[in-house]
Backbone as ProteinMPNN parsed JSONL, in Angstrom:
{"seq_chain_A": "XXXXXXXXXXXXXXXXXXXXXXXXXXXXXXXXXXXXXXXXXXXXXXXXXXXXXXXXXXXXXXXXXXXXXXXXXXXXXXXXXXXXXXXXXXXXXXXXXXXXXXXXXXXXXXXXXXXXXXXXXXXXXXXXXXXXXXXXXXXXXXXXXXXXXXXXXXXXXXXXXXXXXXXXXXXXXXXXXXXXXXXXXXXXXXXXXXXXXXXXXXXXXXX", "coords_chain_A": {"N_chain_A": [[13.015, 29.154, 48.905], [10.954, 27.822, 47.754], [12.427, 27.046, 45.701], [15.148, 27.762, 43.432], [14.999, 30.867, 41.588], [15.348, 30.396, 38.817], [14.538, 27.803, 38.641], [11.832, 27.842, 38.819], [10.57, 28.326, 36.487], [7.997, 27.562, 34.26], [6.639, 26.033, 36.105], [3.695, 24.894, 37.802], [2.032, 26.707, 40.148], [0.39, 27.149, 43.209], [-0.941, 29.796, 44.978], [-2.008, 30.347, 48.193], [-4.479, 31.931, 50.135], [-4.073, 34.437, 48.979], [-4.514, 37.186, 48.985], [-3.895, 40.316, 47.661], [-2.389, 39.157, 45.733], [0.407, 39.453, 45.51], [2.606, 37.693, 45.699], [2.047, 35.899, 43.654], [2.327, 37.542, 41.416], [5.072, 37.988, 41.503], [5.98, 35.361, 41.123], [4.988, 34.84, 38.554], [6.614, 36.554, 37.166], [8.967, 35.162, 37.269], [8.595, 33.244, 35.468], [6.915, 31.198, 36.191], [3.714, 29.451, 36.421], [1.357, 30.734, 38.031], [-1.514, 30.342, 40.222], [-3.766, 32.294, 41.908], [-5.359, 32.152, 44.945], [-8.016, 33.048, 47.089], [-10.226, 33.574, 49.866], [-11.59, 35.928, 50.086], [-13.542, 38.113, 48.277], [-13.16, 40.833, 48.015], [-10.391, 41.182, 48.396], [-9.436, 39.853, 46.128], [-10.46, 41.52, 44.195], [-8.809, 43.715, 44.546], [-6.434, 42.54, 43.652], [-7.116, 42.15, 40.999], [-7.349, 44.773, 40.084], [-4.722, 45.677, 40.36], [-3.436, 44.068, 38.553], [-2.352, 41.403, 36.338], [-1.508, 38.317, 34.695], [-2.444, 35.875, 35.419], [-4.666, 33.293, 36.722], [-7.319, 34.166, 39.001], [-8.855, 32.939, 41.857], [-11.712, 32.531, 43.776], [-12.198, 30.926, 46.697], [-12.586, 28.496, 49.344], [-9.887, 27.59, 51.352], [-9.946, 25.191, 52.624], [-11.356, 23.526, 51.016], [-10.348, 22.981, 48.285], [-10.816, 23.871, 44.895], [-9.732, 22.092, 42.889], [-8.356, 19.442, 40.899], [-6.832, 16.361, 42.026], [-3.275, 16.334, 42.368], [-2.566, 18.648, 40.825], [-0.694, 20.7, 40.898], [2.739, 21.765, 40.957], [4.005, 23.117, 43.005], [3.226, 24.908, 46.059], [2.301, 27.822, 47.924], [2.08, 30.088, 50.713], [1.835, 33.182, 52.123], [1.567, 34.283, 55.122], [-1.116, 33.764, 54.928], [-4.439, 32.376, 55.072], [-3.887, 29.891, 56.806], [-3.495, 30.872, 59.567], [-6.048, 31.71, 60.074], [-8.001, 29.833, 60.193], [-9.885, 27.39, 61.973], [-9.237, 24.737, 61.82], [-6.42, 23.963, 60.786], [-5.15, 21.676, 59.834], [-6.912, 20.534, 58.049], [-6.733, 22.27, 55.855], [-4.042, 21.838, 55.2], [-4.118, 19.133, 54.443], [-5.68, 19.34, 52.15], [-4.03, 20.91, 50.531], [-1.888, 19.157, 50.207], [-3.192, 17.181, 48.753], [-3.644, 18.395, 46.243], [-1.119, 18.744, 45.301], [1.54, 17.522, 43.253], [3.373, 14.385, 43.374], [6.317, 14.722, 45.297], [6.042, 17.409, 45.401], [6.305, 20.721, 46.789], [5.336, 22.609, 49.64], [5.395, 25.761, 50.893], [4.952, 27.786, 53.616], [4.289, 30.751, 55.508], [3.881, 32.081, 58.788], [2.977, 34.455, 61.308], [5.319, 34.428, 63.888], [4.695, 32.098, 66.481], [5.512, 32.805, 69.116], [4.983, 35.413, 69.387], [2.468, 35.784, 70.495], [2.743, 35.814, 73.238], [3.708, 38.246, 73.987], [3.231, 41.818, 74.349], [1.885, 43.768, 71.649], [3.848, 45.818, 70.804], [6.358, 48.113, 69.735], [8.397, 49.17, 71.317], [10.283, 49.14, 74.489], [8.246, 48.203, 76.164], [7.17, 46.126, 74.788], [8.685, 43.904, 75.279], [8.286, 42.349, 77.472], [6.838, 39.464, 78.839], [3.377, 39.0, 78.638], [1.238, 37.326, 78.462], [0.117, 33.889, 78.392], [1.995, 31.705, 76.477], [0.877, 29.31, 75.828], [-1.817, 29.629, 75.791], [-4.467, 29.088, 73.841], [-6.614, 30.561, 73.003], [-8.488, 32.131, 70.514], [-7.838, 35.256, 68.793], [-10.207, 37.758, 68.483], [-12.048, 40.1, 66.643], [-14.903, 42.21, 66.754], [-17.888, 43.492, 65.184], [-20.191, 46.299, 65.523], [-22.529, 44.977, 66.069], [-21.794, 42.755, 67.368], [-20.85, 40.701, 65.836], [-18.38, 38.487, 64.624], [-15.692, 39.796, 62.884], [-13.089, 39.506, 62.328], [-10.903, 36.913, 62.873], [-8.255, 35.302, 64.391], [-6.317, 32.486, 64.859], [-4.458, 31.004, 67.472], [-1.691, 28.934, 67.366], [0.746, 26.869, 68.784], [4.312, 26.501, 68.162], [4.919, 23.789, 68.214], [2.346, 22.73, 67.782], [1.947, 23.496, 65.105], [3.963, 22.015, 63.792], [3.105, 19.399, 64.355], [0.634, 19.415, 63.008], [1.5, 19.646, 60.347], [2.932, 17.213, 59.971], [0.959, 15.296, 60.59], [-0.715, 15.677, 58.475], [0.423, 14.408, 56.391], [2.631, 15.465, 55.177], [6.182, 15.912, 54.795], [8.317, 17.536, 56.942], [10.666, 19.664, 55.885], [12.19, 21.888, 56.533], [12.365, 24.423, 59.036], [12.218, 27.705, 59.304], [13.378, 30.546, 60.994], [13.548, 33.643, 60.478], [16.109, 36.036, 61.102], [16.165, 39.401, 62.334], [17.092, 41.763, 59.965], [20.195, 43.534, 59.882], [20.295, 45.911, 58.474], [17.768, 46.972, 58.527], [16.081, 49.561, 59.789], [13.552, 50.328, 60.317], [10.302, 50.806, 61.869], [7.413, 48.813, 62.249], [4.116, 48.383, 62.817], [3.9, 46.4, 65.621], [6.59, 45.876, 65.564], [10.156, 46.324, 65.589], [13.651, 47.313, 65.313], [14.698, 46.935, 67.898], [12.972, 45.072, 69.154], [12.958, 43.063, 67.224], [15.548, 42.103, 67.283], [15.576, 40.405, 69.398], [13.347, 38.727, 69.477], [11.813, 36.341, 67.4], [10.007, 37.186, 64.469], [8.687, 35.85, 62.438], [7.741, 32.62, 61.251], [8.697, 30.146, 59.035], [7.609, 27.448, 57.228], [8.76, 24.652, 55.556], [7.648, 22.278, 53.509], [7.252, 18.968, 52.176], [5.666, 16.836, 49.841], [5.552, 13.325, 49.693]], "CA_chain_A": [[12.544, 27.955, 49.587], [10.239, 27.105, 46.714], [13.431, 26.677, 44.707], [15.818, 28.9, 42.824], [14.127, 31.512, 40.596], [15.445, 29.762, 37.498], [13.868, 26.501, 38.692], [10.382, 28.043, 38.877], [10.045, 28.504, 35.135], [7.128, 26.51, 33.764], [6.014, 25.281, 37.194], [2.345, 25.247, 38.229], [2.162, 27.088, 41.557], [-0.828, 27.645, 43.849], [-0.779, 30.698, 46.13], [-3.184, 30.187, 49.047], [-4.62, 33.147, 50.925], [-3.205, 35.287, 48.158], [-4.738, 38.619, 49.154], [-3.8, 41.04, 46.395], [-1.614, 38.299, 44.827], [1.761, 39.949, 45.301], [3.514, 36.571, 45.458], [1.763, 35.344, 42.325], [2.94, 38.415, 40.416], [6.515, 37.696, 41.484], [6.159, 34.038, 40.529], [4.779, 34.973, 37.108], [7.805, 37.206, 36.643], [10.048, 34.166, 37.183], [8.235, 32.274, 34.441], [6.001, 30.181, 36.713], [2.3, 29.578, 36.068], [0.663, 30.766, 39.318], [-2.949, 30.538, 40.427], [-3.917, 32.991, 43.19], [-6.634, 31.778, 45.57], [-8.348, 33.71, 48.346], [-11.641, 33.498, 50.232], [-12.158, 37.274, 50.067], [-13.798, 38.735, 46.978], [-12.576, 42.18, 48.036], [-8.944, 41.06, 48.163], [-9.213, 39.494, 44.729], [-10.72, 42.725, 43.414], [-7.55, 44.474, 44.595], [-5.498, 41.86, 42.764], [-7.553, 42.393, 39.621], [-7.028, 46.162, 39.742], [-3.273, 45.809, 40.217], [-3.131, 43.448, 37.27], [-1.617, 40.144, 36.268], [-2.015, 37.464, 33.628], [-2.694, 34.566, 36.009], [-6.036, 33.142, 37.225], [-7.709, 34.496, 40.371], [-9.9, 32.001, 42.236], [-12.305, 32.742, 45.092], [-12.572, 29.618, 47.237], [-12.164, 28.139, 50.693], [-8.66, 26.793, 51.323], [-10.252, 23.863, 53.154], [-12.063, 22.759, 49.979], [-9.744, 23.536, 47.075], [-11.566, 23.446, 43.712], [-8.782, 21.59, 41.901], [-8.183, 17.998, 40.902], [-5.623, 15.831, 42.649], [-1.988, 16.435, 41.654], [-2.675, 19.714, 39.822], [0.342, 21.72, 41.041], [4.1, 21.371, 41.328], [4.376, 23.83, 44.225], [2.204, 25.762, 46.672], [2.874, 28.755, 48.897], [1.146, 30.965, 51.427], [2.555, 34.173, 52.922], [0.701, 34.776, 56.198], [-2.5, 33.656, 54.473], [-5.295, 31.205, 55.282], [-3.677, 28.989, 57.939], [-3.777, 31.442, 60.888], [-7.421, 32.188, 60.175], [-8.929, 28.703, 60.187], [-9.857, 26.641, 63.23], [-8.687, 23.41, 61.552], [-5.389, 24.113, 59.753], [-4.792, 20.383, 59.256], [-7.789, 20.339, 56.898], [-6.118, 23.008, 54.749], [-2.803, 21.146, 54.833], [-4.467, 17.918, 53.7], [-6.139, 19.75, 50.829], [-2.851, 21.323, 49.761], [-1.157, 17.936, 49.843], [-3.965, 16.482, 47.723], [-3.532, 19.015, 44.918], [0.28, 18.746, 44.882], [2.083, 16.336, 42.614], [4.399, 13.742, 44.204], [7.55, 15.502, 45.379], [5.71, 18.832, 45.446], [6.692, 21.441, 48.003], [4.464, 23.662, 50.159], [6.102, 26.675, 51.787], [4.032, 28.774, 54.172], [4.773, 31.549, 56.627], [2.925, 32.624, 59.749], [3.608, 35.235, 62.368], [5.894, 33.465, 64.826], [3.777, 31.905, 67.611], [5.963, 33.431, 70.36], [4.415, 36.771, 69.396], [1.252, 35.828, 71.316], [3.075, 35.978, 74.652], [4.229, 39.591, 74.215], [2.395, 42.916, 73.847], [2.167, 44.159, 70.267], [4.436, 47.145, 70.938], [7.726, 48.088, 69.213], [9.354, 49.667, 72.287], [10.629, 48.258, 75.605], [7.044, 47.582, 76.732], [6.869, 44.926, 74.016], [9.685, 42.874, 75.542], [7.938, 41.607, 78.689], [5.747, 38.506, 78.637], [2.13, 39.479, 79.228], [0.21, 36.294, 78.327], [0.667, 32.544, 78.269], [2.262, 31.179, 75.132], [0.077, 28.106, 75.641], [-3.239, 29.988, 75.721], [-4.861, 28.985, 72.431], [-7.825, 31.332, 72.741], [-8.277, 32.959, 69.318], [-8.039, 36.7, 68.845], [-11.441, 38.038, 67.744], [-12.583, 41.462, 66.565], [-16.329, 42.177, 66.459], [-18.503, 44.747, 64.758], [-21.097, 46.897, 66.512], [-23.597, 44.018, 66.368], [-21.221, 41.615, 68.048], [-20.473, 39.66, 64.891], [-16.938, 38.384, 64.41], [-15.265, 40.285, 61.568], [-11.69, 39.095, 62.181], [-10.547, 35.863, 63.83], [-6.936, 34.718, 64.176], [-6.145, 31.383, 65.793], [-3.098, 30.799, 67.972], [-1.153, 27.582, 67.444], [2.151, 26.893, 69.178], [5.217, 25.952, 67.156], [4.712, 22.341, 68.227], [1.07, 22.464, 67.115], [2.145, 23.634, 63.654], [4.747, 20.871, 63.323], [2.244, 18.208, 64.398], [-0.342, 19.533, 61.92], [2.196, 19.353, 59.089], [3.252, 15.791, 59.901], [-0.289, 14.525, 60.575], [-1.362, 15.865, 57.175], [1.109, 13.593, 55.403], [3.811, 16.142, 54.651], [7.479, 15.791, 55.466], [8.843, 18.856, 57.251], [12.039, 19.745, 55.397], [12.906, 22.952, 57.232], [11.609, 25.421, 59.787], [13.1, 28.87, 59.259], [13.006, 31.676, 61.836], [14.465, 34.682, 59.984], [16.578, 37.053, 62.042], [15.965, 40.793, 61.918], [18.287, 42.196, 59.227], [20.881, 44.67, 60.495], [20.068, 47.134, 57.695], [16.381, 47.432, 58.645], [15.898, 50.446, 60.94], [12.15, 50.768, 60.324], [9.309, 50.235, 62.768], [6.179, 48.464, 61.546], [3.21, 47.803, 63.794], [4.551, 46.126, 66.897], [7.957, 45.408, 65.351], [11.207, 47.329, 65.532], [14.97, 46.678, 65.487], [14.857, 46.542, 69.298], [12.226, 43.843, 69.402], [13.354, 42.051, 66.255], [16.841, 41.523, 67.637], [15.411, 39.492, 70.525], [12.189, 37.835, 69.316], [11.53, 36.106, 65.984], [8.705, 37.69, 64.026], [8.106, 35.0, 61.408], [8.129, 31.221, 61.133], [8.476, 29.651, 57.675], [7.596, 25.985, 57.191], [9.045, 24.106, 54.231], [7.063, 20.931, 53.579], [7.264, 18.236, 50.908], [4.83, 15.645, 49.682], [6.262, 12.166, 49.166]], "C_chain_A": [[11.612, 27.129, 48.707], [11.203, 26.555, 45.672], [14.084, 27.933, 44.17], [14.91, 29.532, 41.777], [14.161, 30.837, 39.231], [14.749, 28.405, 37.455], [12.347, 26.619, 38.694], [9.754, 28.128, 37.487], [9.234, 27.287, 34.699], [6.42, 25.712, 34.84], [4.601, 25.817, 37.483], [2.369, 25.482, 39.732], [0.827, 27.642, 42.061], [-0.455, 28.54, 45.022], [-2.08, 30.691, 46.919], [-3.271, 31.365, 50.008], [-3.843, 34.26, 50.283], [-3.376, 36.773, 48.416], [-4.736, 39.311, 47.812], [-2.823, 40.373, 45.424], [-0.213, 38.827, 44.525], [2.734, 38.804, 44.985], [3.3, 35.981, 44.074], [2.354, 36.215, 41.225], [4.447, 38.172, 40.332], [6.776, 36.364, 40.809], [5.989, 34.092, 39.013], [5.997, 35.62, 36.452], [9.001, 36.275, 36.525], [9.738, 33.095, 36.148], [7.363, 31.137, 34.93], [4.587, 30.43, 36.206], [1.482, 29.572, 37.365], [-0.852, 30.826, 39.176], [-3.093, 31.14, 41.818], [-5.313, 32.717, 43.747], [-6.821, 32.524, 46.88], [-9.843, 33.574, 48.596], [-12.343, 34.828, 50.021], [-12.311, 37.813, 48.644], [-13.141, 40.116, 46.91], [-11.079, 42.137, 47.772], [-8.652, 40.729, 46.699], [-9.534, 40.651, 43.795], [-9.498, 43.632, 43.403], [-6.537, 43.862, 43.628], [-5.831, 42.127, 41.304], [-7.191, 43.801, 39.177], [-5.525, 46.352, 39.526], [-2.802, 45.168, 38.914], [-2.289, 42.202, 37.378], [-2.265, 39.255, 35.217], [-2.354, 36.062, 34.121], [-4.123, 34.492, 36.542], [-6.171, 33.576, 38.681], [-8.912, 33.63, 40.722], [-10.396, 32.338, 43.638], [-12.798, 31.401, 45.61], [-12.03, 29.465, 48.646], [-10.926, 27.249, 50.6], [-8.876, 25.391, 51.877], [-11.01, 22.99, 52.179], [-11.59, 23.276, 48.625], [-10.427, 22.989, 45.82], [-10.668, 22.974, 42.571], [-8.694, 20.07, 42.017], [-6.897, 17.6, 41.629], [-4.415, 16.062, 41.739], [-2.035, 17.464, 40.531], [-1.484, 20.662, 39.815], [1.688, 21.104, 41.413], [4.476, 21.913, 42.697], [3.173, 24.579, 44.765], [2.888, 26.655, 47.697], [1.768, 29.559, 49.551], [1.951, 31.881, 52.334], [1.581, 34.809, 53.912], [-0.785, 34.644, 55.835], [-3.149, 32.36, 54.915], [-5.049, 30.485, 56.604], [-3.918, 29.627, 59.31], [-5.257, 31.754, 61.123], [-8.459, 31.073, 60.12], [-8.769, 27.914, 61.482], [-9.224, 25.265, 63.056], [-7.629, 23.512, 60.451], [-4.982, 22.793, 59.117], [-5.661, 20.072, 58.041], [-7.204, 21.033, 55.671], [-4.859, 22.288, 54.274], [-3.097, 19.872, 54.04], [-4.934, 18.246, 52.291], [-4.967, 20.184, 49.947], [-2.065, 20.095, 49.317], [-1.875, 17.203, 48.704], [-3.717, 17.06, 46.344], [-2.082, 19.127, 44.438], [0.639, 17.43, 44.195], [3.118, 15.684, 43.535], [5.72, 14.502, 44.132], [7.31, 16.993, 45.449], [6.008, 19.445, 46.799], [5.657, 22.501, 48.351], [5.259, 24.475, 51.157], [5.102, 27.695, 52.301], [4.662, 29.494, 55.357], [3.604, 31.981, 57.492], [3.687, 33.562, 60.677], [4.096, 34.26, 63.43], [4.999, 33.325, 66.061], [4.21, 32.569, 68.911], [5.383, 34.833, 70.513], [3.206, 36.88, 70.332], [1.535, 36.079, 72.788], [3.485, 37.398, 75.001], [3.245, 40.651, 73.721], [2.828, 43.319, 72.441], [2.664, 45.596, 70.242], [5.899, 47.106, 70.484], [8.792, 48.492, 70.236], [9.63, 48.685, 73.411], [9.422, 47.559, 76.226], [6.64, 46.313, 75.986], [7.816, 43.771, 74.26], [9.386, 42.049, 76.785], [6.739, 40.709, 78.42], [4.498, 38.994, 79.361], [1.012, 38.449, 79.148], [0.882, 34.946, 78.191], [0.826, 32.162, 76.801], [1.326, 30.014, 74.808], [-1.423, 28.375, 75.633], [-3.642, 30.032, 74.25], [-6.188, 29.675, 72.126], [-7.61, 32.21, 71.518], [-8.492, 34.441, 69.601], [-9.224, 37.037, 67.936], [-11.752, 39.526, 67.796], [-14.043, 41.376, 66.121], [-16.82, 43.53, 65.959], [-19.483, 45.22, 65.818], [-22.258, 45.98, 66.883], [-23.084, 42.769, 67.07], [-20.845, 40.466, 67.141], [-18.961, 39.669, 64.677], [-16.594, 38.826, 62.998], [-13.8, 39.927, 61.296], [-11.395, 38.078, 63.272], [-9.179, 35.305, 63.443], [-6.687, 33.691, 65.271], [-4.683, 31.229, 66.188], [-2.784, 29.316, 68.013], [0.309, 27.71, 67.866], [3.012, 26.331, 68.044], [5.054, 24.433, 67.063], [3.413, 21.945, 67.556], [1.237, 22.486, 65.607], [2.909, 22.43, 63.089], [3.879, 19.62, 63.301], [1.193, 18.242, 63.298], [0.288, 19.152, 60.582], [2.407, 17.85, 58.933], [1.985, 14.944, 59.803], [-1.005, 14.621, 59.237], [-0.664, 15.09, 56.068], [2.295, 14.26, 54.746], [5.061, 15.714, 55.422], [8.003, 17.199, 55.695], [10.324, 18.887, 56.908], [12.846, 20.769, 56.172], [11.902, 23.825, 57.971], [12.537, 26.609, 59.971], [12.529, 29.977, 60.136], [13.93, 32.84, 61.466], [14.844, 35.682, 61.077], [16.352, 38.444, 61.459], [17.217, 41.276, 61.191], [18.882, 43.472, 59.814], [20.587, 45.981, 59.777], [18.68, 47.737, 57.918], [16.2, 48.245, 59.929], [14.454, 50.876, 61.108], [11.371, 50.121, 61.46], [8.046, 49.966, 61.965], [5.267, 47.761, 62.532], [3.9, 47.62, 65.135], [6.012, 45.75, 66.769], [8.929, 46.549, 65.141], [12.55, 46.614, 65.598], [15.202, 46.19, 66.918], [14.209, 45.192, 69.556], [12.689, 42.708, 68.482], [14.678, 41.398, 66.562], [16.726, 40.449, 68.705], [14.355, 38.42, 70.308], [11.949, 37.596, 67.828], [10.126, 36.567, 65.621], [7.964, 36.761, 63.089], [8.606, 33.57, 61.557], [7.748, 30.745, 59.732], [8.637, 28.13, 57.684], [7.787, 25.518, 55.751], [8.666, 22.628, 54.269], [7.11, 20.286, 52.2], [6.3, 17.073, 50.976], [5.666, 14.509, 49.105], [5.685, 11.763, 47.806]], "O_chain_A": [[11.486, 25.916, 48.874], [10.837, 25.703, 44.861], [13.618, 29.042, 44.429], [14.128, 28.828, 41.138], [13.132, 30.716, 38.565], [14.409, 27.909, 36.381], [11.647, 25.612, 38.583], [8.537, 28.013, 37.343], [9.702, 26.15, 34.754], [5.666, 24.794, 34.519], [4.351, 27.02, 37.419], [2.685, 24.577, 40.503], [0.216, 28.496, 41.418], [0.247, 28.12, 45.941], [-3.14, 30.996, 46.372], [-2.277, 31.754, 50.62], [-3.056, 34.947, 50.934], [-2.479, 37.555, 48.102], [-5.493, 38.936, 46.917], [-2.469, 40.962, 44.402], [0.29, 38.666, 43.413], [3.585, 38.936, 44.106], [4.258, 35.607, 43.397], [2.829, 35.7, 40.214], [5.026, 38.151, 39.246], [7.701, 36.249, 40.004], [6.75, 33.468, 38.274], [6.366, 35.278, 35.328], [9.939, 36.551, 35.777], [10.511, 32.155, 35.966], [7.09, 30.202, 34.177], [4.295, 31.481, 35.635], [0.968, 28.527, 37.761], [-1.393, 31.287, 38.17], [-2.606, 30.574, 42.796], [-6.319, 33.012, 43.103], [-5.896, 32.622, 47.685], [-10.632, 33.47, 47.656], [-13.554, 34.864, 49.802], [-11.334, 37.95, 47.909], [-12.628, 40.514, 45.865], [-10.554, 42.954, 47.015], [-7.719, 41.273, 46.109], [-8.948, 40.757, 42.717], [-9.182, 44.245, 42.384], [-5.869, 44.576, 42.881], [-4.938, 42.307, 40.475], [-6.776, 44.011, 38.037], [-5.104, 47.088, 38.633], [-1.886, 45.665, 38.259], [-1.603, 41.975, 38.374], [-3.439, 39.427, 34.89], [-2.532, 35.152, 33.31], [-4.735, 35.531, 36.792], [-5.262, 33.382, 39.489], [-9.885, 33.588, 39.969], [-9.606, 32.422, 44.579], [-13.709, 30.806, 45.034], [-11.143, 30.2, 49.079], [-10.916, 26.269, 49.856], [-8.07, 24.496, 51.625], [-11.285, 21.828, 52.477], [-12.344, 23.932, 47.906], [-10.6, 21.777, 45.691], [-10.824, 23.405, 41.428], [-8.924, 19.493, 43.08], [-5.996, 18.418, 41.815], [-4.517, 15.996, 40.514], [-1.596, 17.189, 39.414], [-1.273, 21.366, 38.827], [1.764, 20.075, 42.084], [5.179, 21.253, 43.462], [2.22, 24.856, 44.036], [3.918, 26.294, 48.266], [0.668, 29.691, 49.014], [2.669, 31.41, 53.216], [0.864, 35.752, 53.578], [-1.618, 35.356, 56.396], [-2.465, 31.355, 55.109], [-5.937, 30.472, 57.456], [-4.507, 28.969, 60.167], [-5.663, 32.03, 62.252], [-9.657, 31.338, 60.013], [-7.667, 27.785, 62.017], [-8.729, 24.684, 64.021], [-7.91, 23.182, 59.299], [-4.516, 22.779, 57.977], [-5.203, 19.418, 57.104], [-7.178, 20.462, 54.581], [-4.64, 22.147, 53.071], [-2.399, 19.568, 53.073], [-4.626, 17.521, 51.346], [-4.922, 19.861, 48.76], [-1.628, 20.015, 48.169], [-1.232, 16.67, 47.8], [-3.591, 16.314, 45.373], [-1.833, 19.552, 43.31], [0.103, 16.371, 44.523], [3.685, 16.361, 44.393], [6.18, 14.875, 43.053], [8.26, 17.77, 45.547], [5.966, 18.767, 47.826], [5.159, 23.206, 47.474], [5.742, 23.941, 52.155], [4.471, 28.397, 51.511], [5.459, 28.924, 56.103], [2.497, 32.215, 57.008], [4.907, 33.461, 60.806], [3.358, 33.358, 63.827], [4.585, 34.334, 66.632], [3.357, 32.875, 69.744], [5.302, 35.37, 71.617], [2.95, 37.944, 70.896], [0.644, 36.517, 73.516], [3.602, 37.734, 76.18], [2.502, 40.405, 72.771], [4.004, 43.218, 72.093], [1.989, 46.486, 69.724], [6.613, 46.159, 70.813], [9.97, 48.191, 70.044], [9.257, 47.516, 73.312], [9.548, 46.455, 76.754], [5.854, 45.516, 76.497], [7.775, 42.768, 73.547], [10.148, 41.142, 77.121], [5.744, 41.146, 77.842], [4.546, 39.355, 80.536], [-0.061, 38.669, 79.71], [2.077, 34.866, 77.907], [-0.103, 32.286, 76.002], [1.021, 29.765, 73.642], [-2.216, 27.446, 75.484], [-3.207, 30.911, 73.506], [-6.812, 29.4, 71.101], [-6.641, 32.968, 71.478], [-9.223, 34.824, 70.515], [-9.246, 36.652, 66.766], [-11.723, 40.138, 68.864], [-14.391, 40.589, 65.241], [-16.243, 44.572, 66.271], [-19.596, 44.615, 66.884], [-22.904, 46.189, 67.911], [-23.845, 41.839, 67.335], [-20.551, 39.369, 67.618], [-18.344, 40.729, 64.562], [-17.135, 38.298, 62.026], [-13.331, 40.035, 60.163], [-11.61, 38.346, 64.454], [-8.972, 34.886, 62.304], [-6.827, 33.986, 66.458], [-3.786, 31.313, 65.349], [-3.515, 28.533, 68.618], [1.029, 28.569, 67.356], [2.494, 25.757, 67.087], [5.05, 23.866, 65.971], [3.363, 20.944, 66.841], [0.733, 21.608, 64.907], [2.548, 21.894, 62.041], [3.913, 18.86, 62.333], [0.886, 17.205, 62.71], [-0.31, 18.428, 59.786], [2.098, 17.281, 57.887], [1.933, 13.988, 59.029], [-1.81, 13.754, 58.897], [-1.113, 15.113, 54.922], [2.908, 13.684, 53.847], [4.984, 15.222, 56.547], [8.123, 17.976, 54.748], [11.137, 18.225, 57.554], [14.03, 20.566, 56.441], [10.743, 23.942, 57.573], [13.523, 26.53, 60.703], [11.347, 30.31, 60.039], [14.985, 33.005, 62.078], [14.003, 36.113, 61.866], [16.349, 38.629, 60.242], [18.31, 41.205, 61.754], [18.149, 44.384, 60.197], [20.624, 47.047, 60.393], [18.437, 48.884, 57.543], [16.169, 47.684, 61.025], [14.159, 51.711, 61.963], [11.721, 49.047, 61.947], [7.65, 50.765, 61.117], [5.589, 46.681, 63.028], [4.421, 48.575, 65.711], [6.628, 45.343, 67.753], [8.582, 47.596, 64.595], [12.592, 45.424, 65.909], [15.829, 45.152, 67.127], [14.83, 44.285, 70.11], [12.798, 41.555, 68.899], [14.919, 40.262, 66.152], [17.655, 39.667, 68.906], [14.442, 37.332, 70.878], [11.885, 38.557, 67.061], [9.177, 36.361, 66.378], [6.745, 36.862, 62.951], [9.752, 33.339, 61.94], [6.61, 30.923, 59.298], [9.67, 27.602, 58.095], [7.064, 25.938, 54.847], [9.287, 21.832, 54.974], [7.019, 20.97, 51.181], [6.139, 16.42, 52.008], [6.403, 14.705, 48.138], [6.154, 10.802, 47.197]]}, "name": "protein", "num_of_chains": 1, "seq": "XXXXXXXXXXXXXXXXXXXXXXXXXXXXXXXXXXXXXXXXXXXXXXXXXXXXXXXXXXXXXXXXXXXXXXXXXXXXXXXXXXXXXXXXXXXXXXXXXXXXXXXXXXXXXXXXXXXXXXXXXXXXXXXXXXXXXXXXXXXXXXXXXXXXXXXXXXXXXXXXXXXXXXXXXXXXXXXXXXXXXXXXXXXXXXXXXXXXXXXXXXXXXXX"}
């Protein structure tokens, strides 16, 4: 969705919410010039231990420390956007640092997931909450401080954020559960995956 592997060679690519920079390592292997950015120092330490020849940058995705039109492409695999209260701010920043015609591809857990229990078996197939309830999911430590916050946006919210940020939405991909995958992971399983999409991938372009 960023392009064919052979088309990535020599391209400047920004990975946002990179975590341990798995995507950046793959991109470097295709001949791209990735930069892996994450807010978490701990995640970037993991990336440093695993290794790679590309830059690691600790910064807020809502205030990218790069000049305008610095990158050909940008990507984010379940990073940054679900964890900020104002995703449009991040999208505007990504658009700013992309060159004209640049593409931003990002994935999030499919918003329909919020309406169902996080269970891989039959109990995970019955609606238990409103899809339209945008109350964020928050985990707190023993002192009541938020240590994990994930914001719920509907599919329509995501599309409106993309368009309002000045991007053109090229594609919205909802991958189907592959027939060969018999594994269970967290709340997902072949049973649930055959009925409910687990991921939404947005393919956006800057004019």
